[in-house]
C-alpha positions in Angstrom: -20.2 -30.5 -15.9 -18.0 -27.4 -15.9 -18.3 -25.3 -12.8 -17.2 -21.9 -11.7 -15.5 -22.2 -8.3 -15.6 -18.7 -6.7 -13.2 -18.2 -3.8 -13.6 -15.4 -1.2 -10.9 -13.0 0.0 -7.7 -15.1 0.0 -5.3 -12.5 1.5 -2.2 -14.6 0.9 -3.6 -17.8 2.5 -2.1 -20.1 -0.1 -2.3 -23.3 2.0 -6.0 -22.8 2.6 -6.6 -22.3 -1.1 -5.1 -25.7 -1.8 -7.1 -27.4 1.0 -10.3 -25.7 -0.2 -9.8 -26.8 -3.8 -9.2 -30.4 -2.6 -12.5 -30.2 -0.6 -14.3 -28.8 -3.7 -13.0 -31.7 -5.7 -11.7 -29.5 -8.5 -12.0 -30.9 -12.0 -9.6 -30.0 -14.9 -12.4 -28.2 -16.7 -13.5 -26.1 -13.7 -12.9 -22.4 -13.7 -11.7 -20.7 -10.6 -12.6 -17.0 -9.9 -11.4 -15.0 -6.9 -13.4 -12.1 -5.6 -10.3 -10.0 -5.2 -8.1 -9.2 -2.2 -5.9 -12.1 -2.9 -2.9 -10.1 -1.7 -1.8 -8.8 1.7 -2.1 -9.8 5.4 -1.5 -13.6 4.9 1.9 -15.3 4.7 2.1 -16.3 1.1 0.9 -13.5 -1.3 3.6 -14.4 -3.8 2.6 -18.0 -3.9 -1.0 -17.0 -4.4 -0.1 -14.7 -7.3 2.0 -17.3 -9.0 -0.8 -19.9 -8.6 -3.3 -17.5 -10.2 -1.0 -16.3 -13.0 0.1 -19.7 -14.1 -3.2 -21.4 -14.4 -5.3 -20.7 -17.5 -8.5 -21.6 -15.8 -8.1 -18.9 -13.1 -9.8 -15.5 -13.2 -9.0 -12.8 -10.8 -10.8 -9.5 -10.2 -9.5 -6.4 -8.5 -10.3 -5.8 -4.8 -9.6 -2.8 -2.7 -6.3 -4.2 -1.6 -5.0 -4.7 -5.1 -6.3 -1.2 -6.0 -4.2 0.3 -3.1 -1.1 -1.2 -4.7 -2.1 0.1 -8.1 -2.6 3.6 -6.6 0.6 3.4 -4.5 -1.4 3.8 -1.3 0.9 1.9 1.1 -0.7 1.1 4.4 1.0 -1.4 6.7 -0.4 -4.5 4.8 0.8 -3.1 1.5 4.2 -2.2 2.8 4.7 -5.7 4.1 3.6 -7.2 0.7 5.9 -4.9 -1.2 8.9 -6.0 1.0 8.0 -9.7 0.7 7.5 -9.7 -3.1 10.8 -7.8 -3.5 12.0 -8.2 -7.1 8.6 -9.7 -8.1 6.6 -6.7 -7.0 6.7 -4.7 -10.1 5.8 -7.6 -12.3 2.9 -8.4 -10.0 1.6 -4.9 -10.2 1.8 -4.9 -14.0 -0.2 -8.1 -14.1 -2.8 -6.6 -11.7 -3.2 -3.5 -14.0 -4.9 -5.7 -16.6 -7.3 -7.5 -14.3 -11.1 -6.7 -14.5 -13.2 -5.3 -11.7 -16.0 -7.9 -12.2 -16.7 -11.2 -13.7 -20.0 -12.2 -15.4 -21.4 -15.2 -17.2 -24.9 -16.5 -17.9 -25.2 -17.8 -14.3 -23.6 -15.3 -12.0 -22.0 -11.9 -11.4 -18.9 -11.7 -9.2 -17.7 -8.4 -7.7 -15.3 -7.7 -4.8 -17.5 -5.5 -2.6 -20.7 -4.2 -4.1 -22.6 -2.9 -7.1 -25.2 -0.3 -7.7 -28.6 -2.0 -8.2 -30.2 -1.2 -11.6 -26.9 -0.1 -13.3 -25.4 -2.2 -16.1 -22.2 -3.8 -15.1 -20.1 -2.0 -17.7 -21.4 1.3 -16.2 -20.6 0.4 -12.6 -17.9 2.7 -11.0 -14.7 0.8 -10.2 -14.6 2.4 -6.8 -17.9 0.8 -5.9 -17.1 -2.6 -7.3 -13.8 -2.9 -5.5 -15.0 -1.3 -2.2 -12.6 1.6 -2.0 -13.3 4.2 0.7 -14.7 6.7 -1.8 -16.8 4.0 -3.4 -18.3 2.9 -0.1 -19.2 6.5 0.7 -20.8 7.0 -2.6 -22.9 3.9 -2.2 -24.0 4.9 1.3 -25.1 8.3 -0.1 -27.2 7.0 -3.0 -28.7 4.1 -1.0 -29.4 6.2 2.0 -28.1 3.8 4.6 -29.4 0.5 3.1 -27.1 -2.3 2.1 -26.9 -2.7 -1.7 -27.9 -6.4 -1.6 -31.1 -5.5 0.3 -32.4 -3.6 -2.8 -30.8 -5.8 -5.5 -33.4 -7.3 -7.8 -31.3 -8.4 -10.7 -31.8 -11.5 -12.8 -28.5 -13.1 -11.9 -27.1 -14.0 -8.5 -24.2 -12.0 -7.2 -21.2 -13.3 -5.3 -19.0 -10.9 -3.4 -16.4 -10.7 -0.6 -14.8 -7.7 1.1 -17.2 -7.5 4.1 -16.0 -10.1 6.6 -18.7 -12.3 8.1 -18.5 -15.3 10.5 -20.5 -17.4 8.2 -21.3 -17.1 4.5 -24.0 -14.5 3.9 -26.9 -15.8 1.8 -29.6 -13.1 1.1 -32.8 -14.2 -0.7 -30.9 -16.9 -2.5 -29.7 -14.1 -4.8 -26.7 -12.5 -3.1 -23.8 -14.5 -1.5 -21.1 -12.9 0.7 -18.1 -15.2 1.1 -15.4 -13.3 2.9 -15.2 -15.4 6.1 -11.9 -14.0 7.4 -9.3 -16.5 6.5 -6.4 -14.2 7.2 -7.8 -13.5 10.6 -8.0 -17.1 11.6 -11.5 -17.6 10.3 -12.4 -19.6 7.2 -11.7 -19.5 3.5 -14.9 -20.0 1.6 -15.8 -21.0 -1.9 -19.1 -21.3 -3.7 -19.6 -23.4 -6.8 -21.8 -22.3 -9.7 -24.3 -23.3 -11.1 -25.3 -25.4 -8.1 -24.4 -22.6 -5.5 -23.0 -25.1 -3.0 -20.8 -23.6 -0.3 -17.5 -25.0 0.9 -15.2 -23.8 3.7 -11.9 -24.7 5.3 -10.6 -23.4 8.6 -7.4 -21.2 8.5 -4.4 -22.6 10.4 -4.0 -19.4 12.5 -4.6 -15.7 12.7 -2.0 -14.9 10.0 -2.4 -11.2 10.1 -1.5 -10.9 13.7 1.6 -13.1 13.1 2.6 -11.2 10.0 2.3 -7.8 11.7 4.7 -8.9 14.5 7.1 -10.6 12.1 7.5 -7.7 9.7 7.0 -4.7 11.9 10.6 -3.7 12.2 11.4 -4.3 8.5 8.5 -2.1 7.5 9.6 0.7 9.9 13.2 0.6 8.8 12.3 0.6 5.1 10.0 3.6 5.3 11.0 6.3 2.9 12.4 8.4 5.7 14.7 10.6 3.5 11.8 11.9 1.4 9.5 12.5 4.3 9.1 16.0 5.8 10.4 16.7 9.3 7.0 17.0 11.0 5.8 13.7 9.5 9.0 11.9 10.7 8.7 13.4 14.2 5.1 12.3 14.5 6.1 8.8 13.5 8.9 8.8 16.1 6.5 9.7 18.9 4.2 7.0 17.8 6.9 4.4 17.7 8.1 5.4 21.1 4.8 4.2 22.5 5.1 0.8 20.7 5.3 -2.3 22.8 8.1 -3.8 20.7 11.5 -2.9 22.1 13.1 -3.1 18.7 10.8 -0.4 17.4 11.4 1.8 20.4 15.2 1.5 19.9 14.8 2.3 16.2 12.7 5.4 17.1 15.6 6.6 19.3 18.1 6.1 16.5 15.8 7.9 14.1 15.4 10.8 16.5 19.2 11.1 16.8 19.5 11.1 13.0 16.9 13.9 12.6 18.7 15.9 15.3 22.0 15.6 13.5 20.5 16.6 10.2 18.8 19.6 11.6 21.9 20.6 13.4 23.7 20.6 10.1 21.5 23.4 8.7 23.2 26.2 10.6 26.5 24.7 9.3 25.1 24.9 5.8 24.4 28.6 6.4 27.9 29.3 7.6 29.4 27.3 4.7 27.4 29.4 2.1 28.6 32.6 3.9 32.2 31.4 3.7 31.9 30.6 0.0 30.4 34.0 -0.7 33.1 35.7 1.3 35.8 33.8 -0.6 34.4 34.6 -4.0 34.4 38.3 -3.1 37.9 38.1 -1.9 39.1 36.4 -5.0 37.1 38.2 -7.7 35.8 41.3 -6.1 32.3 42.6 -6.5 32.7 43.1 -10.2 33.5 39.4 -10.7 31.1 38.0 -8.1 28.1 37.7 -10.4 29.9 35.9 -13.2 31.5 33.4 -10.8 28.5 32.8 -8.6 26.0 32.1 -11.3 28.0 29.0 -12.3 27.9 27.6 -8.8 25.3 24.9 -8.0 24.1 27.0 -5.0 24.1 30.2 -7.0 20.7 31.4 -5.7 21.9 31.1 -2.1 25.2 32.9 -2.9 23.3 35.9 -4.4 20.9 35.8 -1.4 23.9 36.0 0.9 25.6 38.7 -1.1 22.4 40.9 -0.7 22.4 40.3 3.0 19.3 38.2 3.1 20.7 34.7 3.9 19.6 33.3 7.3 18.5 30.1 8.9 14.9 30.4 7.8 15.9 30.8 4.1 18.0 27.7 4.2 15.4 25.7 6.2 12.8 26.3 3.5 15.1 24.4 1.2 16.1 21.7 3.7 12.5 20.5 4.3 13.4 16.8 4.5 16.4 14.6 5.2 16.9 14.2 1.4 17.1 17.9 0.7 19.4 18.5 3.7 21.7 15.7 2.7 21.9 17.1 -0.8 23.0 20.5 0.5 25.4 19.0 3.1 27.1 16.8 0.4 27.6 19.9 -1.9 29.3 21.7 1.0 31.3 18.8 2.3 29.5 18.7 5.6 29.6 15.2 7.1 26.3 13.8 8.4 24.9 10.3 8.7 23.4 9.2 5.3 20.9 6.8 7.0 19.6 6.3 10.6 21.3 2.9 10.6 24.7 4.6 10.3 24.2 5.9 13.9 23.3 2.5 15.4 
């Protein structure tokens, strides 16, 4: 008999997937469906993705973690996954783009987080199905504080994940919650359909705690510091200074020195523009100033200087980030460290 083997939130726990499928006694005709959140937190997201992509009998739906990657919302877990997947990241995201937000057959409905009772599946908002923050808020609003499964009266059982529970949640033999916290050292759980039998295996360790410690410095170093605005960087520096990890504290100090050097270059940029303006006037006079200056890459600043309106505030409005400051410094041959690591 062909079964559907529905697996809860995998979160990169590849070894546990293999142990769980052994316990289920997987047959070659069985179909495997994940409830989403197969990425992030655990140690082997890439192995999980390859396992899902390379098996014709596997079906994956989108969870809120996959949706974060699609929407380029990079919290700590997503930043780690992006680093770990490296050259395979873009291909993985392109694959995820084509995944559905729910699975349905004659026996069961599978969603990641929730559904709106009484609404046809094709009309369900993706945000609700995958459990995004906006979807959860919307669901709370329309259900007035009740859990969706408490008012679900559909003809088909529903299997979902997302909401971590110590033991599988079985409500009225109609709704099954099977996220049992594998990545946090709990269990990875599956349920088979049509018999609705539950299987679980214990995770080897609290993977998420281990991964956070292992990847913390790499994530910090690889943040897009150059494109971030000064205030954002300075807030992050203060936060990192309070971190328990000495490596992070040291990097915060290096980052602080880098920011200081870049900001100290802004007055030098002002003086360099003033010098260029002065030189053009000396070489071409006032009559030729306009024609020569408009060809310069910093023409707007030269004209501002010519009219006596150039000051630190004017240039600072352009140099709102390391990236913008470095661009100006490079044009004017002002030497500054390209990256924080150049100072360490």
